[in-house]
Phi, psi and omega in degrees: 000312177300325181294321179294319178299318181296319180293328179290327183282330184301311181300322180295315179295318179296322179297316180295316181296317180295317179298316179297318180295319179296318180298316180295318180295319178297316179298317180296315179295323178297318179293326181294333181280344182283145174284159178307319180295324178291323177296319178298314180297315179295321179298313179295318180296319179296317179297321179296317181296315178298315179298319179297319178298315181293320181286342178278350179292145178303328181293343182279346182250144178297328182287344183082005177245144181298141179278356181097147185295321182293315178296323177294319178296318178298313181295317180296318178297316179297323180287311181295323179274009180042052181265302179104355175290136183225133172266343175236128180303138183302329180285352175282348178273150176286177177301319177300313180297319180292324178292322175300315178299318180299317179295319180296318180288331177291312179292315180296322181290313181280339178105146182302310185288328177297313179291324177296319178297321178301316179293317178300317180295321178296321182275354180075021181280154181281137176271110184283171178297320179297320177300319180293325177296320178292320177298320178300318180292318183293322182267000177059044181263156183273333182231168178271343186292136175074016184291319180294318177297318178298320180295318176301315181295321178300311180298316180298312180297318181297312182293324178293312181295318177296320180294315179296317178298317179299318179298317179293321177294317179301315179300316184283324181293337178296344176288336185246334185228172175286171189296320180299313177295318181298321179297312182291313179300319181295316179296313181297315184290328177297314178291316182297325181288314182292321180280358178059035183278330179082000176283139175222153180242007179292319171087027179235041182073060184061234185252026183304321180293343185250029187300331179247014177276110186295322184294309182297318180293312184291318179295318178298314179298318181298314179294320177302311182292323178297314177293327183278343179290330184106141185296323180293325179291316178299315179298320179297318180296314182294322185278329183260316179058030180209119185301321183294332183268356179293157176292162179301318180301314181296320179298316180296315182297312181296317181296312182292322178298315180295317180297313181295321180294315181290314180297319178298317179298313181296317183289320177294322178298317181292318184284332189243002190297334180248014177278110185296341181273347181236274184265340187300332183272359186264166174289163179306317179290324178295322178298315181294320179296315181293322179294318178296319180298316181292325178298318179288315186297324182293337179264348188225286200270316185096005171288155175215149180248003172207164182291123181290338178294339181272356178294151173290160182300317177300322179292326177293318179293321177296321178298318178298317180299314180291323177297320181298320178292310176075210185261220186238164181299153179056036181242185177271359182257179182238214183084182178285347176091147183297321182292324176297313179298318179298317179297320180294316180298315181292324177295318177299316179298318181299318179293320182295324181264006176060038174277156183278319184243149173274122185232138175224128180050047177061031176230137179276132182268135182291153178299323180300317177300315182294315179302314181297319180298314180295317180297316180301314181296315182292313180296320178298315178298320179294319179295319177294320178299313181296315179299315179296319181299314180295322180294329176294337178276319186274337187247149175263081182206160177292163184294317185300312176300324179292314178298320178298315181298314181295319179294316179297322179291314181294320181278002182051037177272316174089007174281149184212155175263024170096015182256355185303312184283356177254008181295143172285172178299320177297319178297323179296318178297319179297315180293323177300312178296322180294317178296316181297315179296318180295323181290318179288325185096141184298321182289319178298316180294319179296320179291327178291323182274335185272179179271167181292145182296135178244138180286132182292134180271347179212158177234135179277161176300147182287140177231166181232143180238138177290131183233140173089000000 
């Protein structure tokens, strides 16, 4: 009798084991067929779905009631895409919910493959060629050589910078809060600043109470810029320590970042210095600090030290322009990227002076680079236009706040003129798609959805079209 029972159980166990093995094999084979760009898109989407499920749990809200699946999906997308737009105030989440958000912005900021590589290294697993191809796509690198070493350096630099930032924030927050609060606020703000996510748990309208605090402002700006420069640039700076020996990419990124930061600071100071609702009420040093902070924040993080609704109209348009440019490639920020903008500006100059080649720092830029830069800028502008157009239909708001919202969502900056929490359900879906597209990048998403490039077997005769 026992033998018969045992025999009856064996087929069921064997069936379950076989089914599980088949399911895993099917999943593995399915992933093997995906292109690197598709793996990145699926990875980000999967992380968002898991995050949305966790944030929709009653335990994730302080009230003990679920915030709803759509609001959870919006928050998870904003966190993974390190945007910072919120339909539910971050302080409405419980400690569990805030920790989920913190994990999402950490993984989303450093990248799916960077964190996966970190886990593989901890477990001692081998990094396969396919893994390296996905890492190459995620880090926007030209070659496969040195990718694992670069990833190690990225993780080390990120954790060191976040740790140092957290320590400085903890030290400064003790001036305003007790040690327990300061410890938690400092850790959260250190990660949020470096990943340029714009989420805060202080709960006073972002960093408005600290508008003239030099330590909190300068440390936040420093972490924002480090995260926004791009991991390859930071690694290049640390390894060479000499501007002349830096790669062309690093030189372009550093130069354009410095120009945009200084011009933005000067222009915001000029436009807002006598506005009593923004800079007008501050001391001379406070005005300069607040202008510099806003100049950095509009391109990267989305933190703010004053209400953006109180900005003058020219300052709002300037903010949109800086958000559109954004940070740099392979960074925690979004936008069309500083290097893309630099290439477009230099290309325009080259055409105006009738030069044959586009040159930067005594180097000739390839036509392929120029085409990609122009395509990224045009497609990004079109996506923002389409998103804004649909929002004008679904939302009851003026055009400027809508345009501002769409640009901030696409550029993953997360600044808003106050309409985020008033979005309709249709508007939330539009912003979710806009944030996801902006985080992946238009070309990556197009390559993920499109077919593999095929070499042309024939070429047509060249033709010319009148332009201008």
